[in-house]
C-alpha positions in Angstrom: 57.4 -56.9 131.8 57.6 -53.8 134.1 54.4 -52.5 135.7 54.4 -49.0 137.1 51.2 -48.3 139.2 49.6 -44.9 139.6 46.8 -42.7 138.3 48.0 -43.7 134.9 49.3 -47.3 135.1 52.2 -47.9 132.8 53.2 -51.4 131.4 56.5 -51.8 129.6 56.7 -55.0 127.5 60.1 -56.6 127.0 59.8 -56.2 123.3 59.9 -52.4 123.7 63.4 -52.6 125.2 64.5 -55.0 122.5 63.3 -52.9 119.6 64.6 -49.7 121.2 68.0 -51.2 121.7 68.0 -52.5 118.1 67.2 -49.0 116.8 69.8 -47.5 119.1 72.5 -49.8 118.0 71.8 -49.2 114.3 72.2 -45.5 114.9 75.1 -45.5 117.3 77.1 -48.7 116.7 78.2 -48.6 120.3 77.0 -49.9 123.7 76.9 -46.4 125.3 75.2 -44.9 122.3 72.6 -47.8 122.3 71.8 -47.0 126.0 71.5 -43.3 125.3 69.1 -44.0 122.4 67.0 -46.4 124.5 66.6 -43.5 126.9 65.7 -41.1 124.2 63.1 -43.5 122.7 61.7 -44.3 126.1 61.2 -40.6 127.1 59.8 -39.7 123.7 57.3 -42.5 123.4 56.2 -42.1 127.0 55.8 -38.3 126.7 53.6 -38.8 123.5 51.4 -41.4 125.2 51.0 -39.2 128.3 49.6 -36.5 126.0 46.8 -38.9 125.1 46.4 -40.1 128.7 46.2 -36.7 130.3 43.6 -35.5 127.8 41.5 -38.6 128.3 41.6 -38.1 132.1 40.3 -34.5 131.6 37.3 -36.0 129.9 36.6 -38.5 132.6 38.2 -41.7 131.2 40.6 -44.1 132.9 43.7 -44.5 130.8 46.6 -46.9 131.0 49.7 -46.9 128.9 51.5 -49.8 127.4 54.9 -49.5 125.7 55.2 -52.3 123.1 57.5 -53.3 120.3 57.0 -50.5 117.8 55.8 -47.7 120.1 53.1 -47.2 122.7 49.4 -47.6 123.2 47.0 -45.6 125.4 44.0 -47.6 126.3 40.9 -45.9 127.7 38.2 -47.2 129.9 34.8 -45.6 130.1 31.8 -44.6 127.9 32.3 -43.4 124.4 33.0 -39.7 124.0 31.7 -37.2 121.5 33.8 -37.0 118.4 35.3 -33.6 119.3 36.6 -35.0 122.6 38.1 -38.0 120.8 39.8 -35.6 118.3 41.4 -33.7 121.2 42.6 -36.9 122.9 44.2 -38.1 119.7 45.7 -34.8 118.8 47.2 -34.3 122.2 49.8 -37.1 121.7 51.5 -35.4 118.7 51.1 -32.0 120.5 53.0 -33.4 123.5 55.7 -34.7 121.2 56.0 -31.3 119.6 56.2 -29.7 123.0 59.0 -32.1 124.0 60.9 -31.1 120.8 60.6 -27.4 121.7 61.7 -28.1 125.3 64.8 -30.0 124.0 65.5 -27.2 121.5 65.2 -24.5 124.2 67.4 -26.3 126.6 70.0 -26.6 123.9 70.2 -22.9 123.7 71.2 -22.6 127.4 75.0 -22.5 127.9 75.0 -25.2 130.6 73.5 -27.7 128.1 75.4 -26.4 125.0 78.3 -28.7 125.7 78.8 -32.4 125.0 77.3 -34.8 125.6 74.1 -32.8 126.5 74.0 -30.9 123.3 74.0 -34.1 121.1 71.4 -35.8 123.3 69.1 -32.7 123.2 69.6 -32.4 119.5 68.6 -36.0 119.0 65.5 -35.6 121.2 64.5 -32.5 119.2 65.0 -34.2 115.8 63.3 -37.4 116.9 60.2 -35.8 118.3 59.8 -33.1 115.5 60.2 -35.8 112.9 57.8 -38.3 114.6 55.2 -35.5 115.2 55.1 -34.8 111.5 55.2 -38.4 110.4 52.6 -39.4 113.0 50.1 -36.9 111.5 50.1 -38.6 108.1 46.5 -39.8 107.5 47.3 -43.5 107.6 45.9 -45.8 110.3 47.1 -46.8 112.9 49.0 -43.6 113.3 47.4 -40.6 115.0 46.8 -38.8 111.6 44.8 -41.8 110.5 42.8 -41.7 113.7 42.1 -38.0 113.4 40.9 -38.6 109.8 38.7 -41.5 111.0 37.2 -39.3 113.8 36.4 -36.5 111.4 34.8 -38.8 108.7 32.9 -40.8 111.3 31.5 -37.5 112.6 30.3 -36.6 109.1 29.3 -40.0 107.6 28.8 -42.3 110.6 30.2 -45.8 110.5 30.9 -45.5 106.8 33.4 -42.8 107.6 35.7 -45.4 109.1 35.8 -47.3 105.8 36.4 -44.0 104.0 39.4 -43.3 106.3 40.8 -46.7 105.4 40.5 -46.1 101.7 42.3 -42.7 102.1 45.0 -44.3 104.3 45.5 -47.1 101.8 46.1 -44.7 98.9 48.4 -42.5 101.0 50.4 -45.5 102.4 50.8 -47.0 98.9 52.1 -43.7 97.4 54.5 -43.2 100.3 55.7 -46.8 100.1 56.4 -46.5 96.4 58.3 -43.3 96.9 60.6 -44.7 99.5 61.1 -47.9 97.5 62.0 -45.9 94.4 64.5 -43.8 96.5 65.9 -47.1 97.9 64.8 -46.4 101.5 63.5 -50.0 101.8 62.8 -50.1 105.5 60.5 -47.1 105.5 58.9 -48.3 102.3 58.3 -51.7 103.8 56.7 -50.1 106.9 54.2 -48.1 104.9 53.5 -51.1 102.7 52.6 -52.9 105.9 50.3 -50.0 106.9 48.7 -50.2 103.4 48.1 -53.9 103.8 46.5 -53.4 107.2 44.2 -50.7 105.9 43.1 -53.1 103.1 42.5 -55.9 105.5 40.5 -53.7 107.9 38.5 -52.3 104.9 37.7 -55.9 103.7 36.6 -57.2 107.1 34.5 -54.1 108.0 32.5 -53.9 104.7 29.3 -54.4 106.6 30.1 -52.0 109.5 27.0 -50.1 110.6 26.4 -47.2 113.0 25.0 -49.8 115.5 28.5 -51.4 115.7 29.9 -48.2 117.2 27.4 -48.1 120.1 29.0 -48.9 123.4 25.8 -50.3 125.0 25.5 -52.9 122.2 29.1 -54.0 122.5 28.7 -54.4 126.2 25.5 -56.4 125.6 27.5 -58.8 123.4 30.2 -59.2 126.0 27.6 -60.0 128.7 26.0 -62.6 126.4 29.4 -64.2 125.7 30.2 -64.2 129.4 26.8 -65.9 130.2 27.7 -68.4 127.5 31.0 -69.2 129.1 29.3 -69.5 132.5 26.8 -72.0 131.2 23.8 -69.6 131.5 22.2 -70.6 128.3 18.8 -69.0 128.8 20.4 -65.7 129.7 22.8 -65.9 126.7 19.9 -66.6 124.4 17.8 -63.7 125.7 20.8 -61.3 125.4 21.6 -62.4 121.8 18.0 -62.0 120.8 17.8 -58.5 122.3 21.1 -57.6 120.6 19.7 -58.8 117.3 16.5 -56.7 117.8 18.4 -53.5 118.7 21.3 -53.8 116.2 19.1 -54.9 113.2 22.1 -55.2 110.9 25.9 -54.9 111.0 28.7 -56.8 112.5 27.3 -57.1 116.0 24.0 -58.3 114.6 25.8 -60.9 112.5 27.8 -62.1 115.5 24.7 -62.3 117.7 22.8 -64.2 115.0 25.4 -66.8 114.6 25.9 -67.3 118.3 22.1 -67.7 118.8 22.0 -70.1 115.9 24.7 -72.3 117.5 22.9 -72.3 120.8 19.6 -73.4 119.1 21.4 -76.1 117.3 22.9 -77.5 120.5 19.5 -77.5 122.0 18.3 -79.5 119.0 16.1 -76.6 117.7 17.3 -77.3 114.2 14.8 -75.5 112.2 15.3 -72.3 114.2 19.1 -72.7 113.9 18.8 -73.2 110.1 16.6 -70.1 109.7 19.0 -67.9 111.6 22.0 -69.1 109.7 20.4 -68.5 106.3 20.2 -64.8 107.4 24.0 -64.6 107.6 25.1 -67.3 105.1 27.4 -64.8 103.4 29.3 -64.0 106.6 29.7 -67.4 108.4 32.3 -68.1 111.0 33.9 -71.6 110.9 31.6 -73.4 113.3 28.5 -71.8 111.7 29.6 -73.0 108.3 29.9 -76.6 109.5 26.5 -76.4 111.2 24.8 -74.9 108.2 26.3 -77.5 105.9 24.5 -80.2 108.0 21.2 -78.3 108.4 21.1 -77.4 104.7 21.4 -81.0 103.8 18.5 -81.9 106.1 16.5 -79.1 104.5 17.3 -80.5 101.0 19.0 -77.2 100.1 21.5 -79.0 98.0 23.0 -75.9 96.2 23.9 -74.4 99.6 25.4 -77.8 100.7 27.6 -77.7 97.5 28.7 -74.1 98.2 29.7 -75.0 101.8 31.2 -78.4 101.0 34.9 -77.6 100.7 35.0 -75.3 103.7 33.0 -77.7 105.9 35.3 -80.6 105.0 38.4 -78.5 105.7 37.0 -77.7 109.2 35.9 -81.2 109.9 37.5 -84.0 107.8 35.1 -86.8 108.5 33.3 -89.3 106.3 29.8 -87.9 107.1 30.8 -84.5 105.8 32.1 -85.9 102.6 29.0 -88.1 102.1 26.7 -85.1 102.5 28.7 -83.3 99.9 28.7 -86.3 97.6 24.9 -86.6 97.9 24.3 -82.9 97.3 26.5 -82.9 94.1 24.6 -86.1 92.9 21.3 -84.4 93.5 22.2 -81.5 91.2 23.6 -83.8 88.6 27.3 -83.2 89.0 28.9 -86.6 88.6 32.7 -85.9 88.9 32.4 -83.9 92.2 30.0 -86.6 93.6 32.5 -89.3 92.8 35.4 -87.2 94.3 33.5 -86.8 97.5 32.8 -90.5 97.7 36.5 -91.2 97.4 37.1 -88.7 100.2 34.5 -90.5 102.3 36.3 -93.9 101.7 39.7 -92.3 102.6 38.2 -91.0 105.9 36.8 -94.3 107.1 33.5 -95.1 105.4 33.2 -98.9 105.7 30.2 -99.7 103.4 30.3 -97.4 100.4 28.5 -100.0 98.3 25.4 -99.7 100.5 25.5 -96.0 100.6 25.5 -95.4 96.9 22.3 -97.4 96.6 20.4 -94.6 98.3 18.0 -92.4 96.4 20.4 -89.5 96.6 22.4 -90.9 93.7 19.4 -91.7 91.4 20.0 -88.6 89.3 23.4 -89.9 88.2 23.0 -93.6 88.6 22.9 -94.3 84.9 25.9 -92.0 84.1 28.8 -94.0 82.6 31.3 -92.5 85.0 29.2 -93.3 88.0 28.7 -96.9 86.8 32.4 -97.3 86.3 32.9 -96.1 89.9 30.3 -98.6 91.2 31.9 -101.4 89.3 35.3 -100.5 90.7 34.2 -100.4 94.4 32.6 -103.8 94.0 35.9 -105.4 92.7 
């Protein structure tokens, strides 16, 4: 990894050189041609990212550039900007690429550069940057065109605009992918298919995105709460998570804060508080939260919820106690086969005295069922 310090720090990952060399070799089929193409790609990508970076500096942000496997990233530090400033920063990348294309074209008209190998190199720079400027403005995330669409729709519709931009990007990416597959340009088709899949995944995972999730101060509050948690400052973490819940009211940040707060209350043995909190987010549980709610729901005799969480809880924690809670819950709602199945799972995971356990009142609703009697007879053999 190469680090270049300065007003705009630049980090170049090894994968950037690898992919640039691969593309260069595919185009040139020679060592010298590969090196030339690596240079063209490096200059083109860096010039594009400098467009983003310079614009962000004008608006008071602190950018840094990273050149990665499939291109570049410009990362900004500082407070959120109005949408029109975000639009200019995003648009300035393709604009710089277009400017570089015009510079290369103009230099190619000068007699000194109109001879080989300069003419070919300048022609390639012109074509690459003109082509990428056009392609990069297609309204599909994560390309700049998709970002521009997102900014416009968020400015109009708020947080829902982000999801609308994903739907538009998904449709456009699928259509482009199909076109290139039908014309047997499989590489480009596969790339846009990947973009379509990414849009779908982002759309699925942000279905509860709210305007509060875009507020910088709330995101910073979450980071401070998580930092306090790591440092063992439990009281401070609880206070910050509670404040975040009160300010966000709903959305992804609220859901995260609710689950984190519930886990802390559970660890402090405030089980009823933890249970109440997790019930609020039972449709959006992280793994640890699902395991905890499985246990707390059983204590609260919420057997349908225990049943709903049984498979996930056992996948996360394959222990006899988890299987026994699930078996008991299924028995309580009168489902014999699942109850017996979970008892088998408990035996397989180390339960030593299943005979004593099945005598408990949890299994009274199915005790006279022929299948359960057969299971009891079998374990006593």
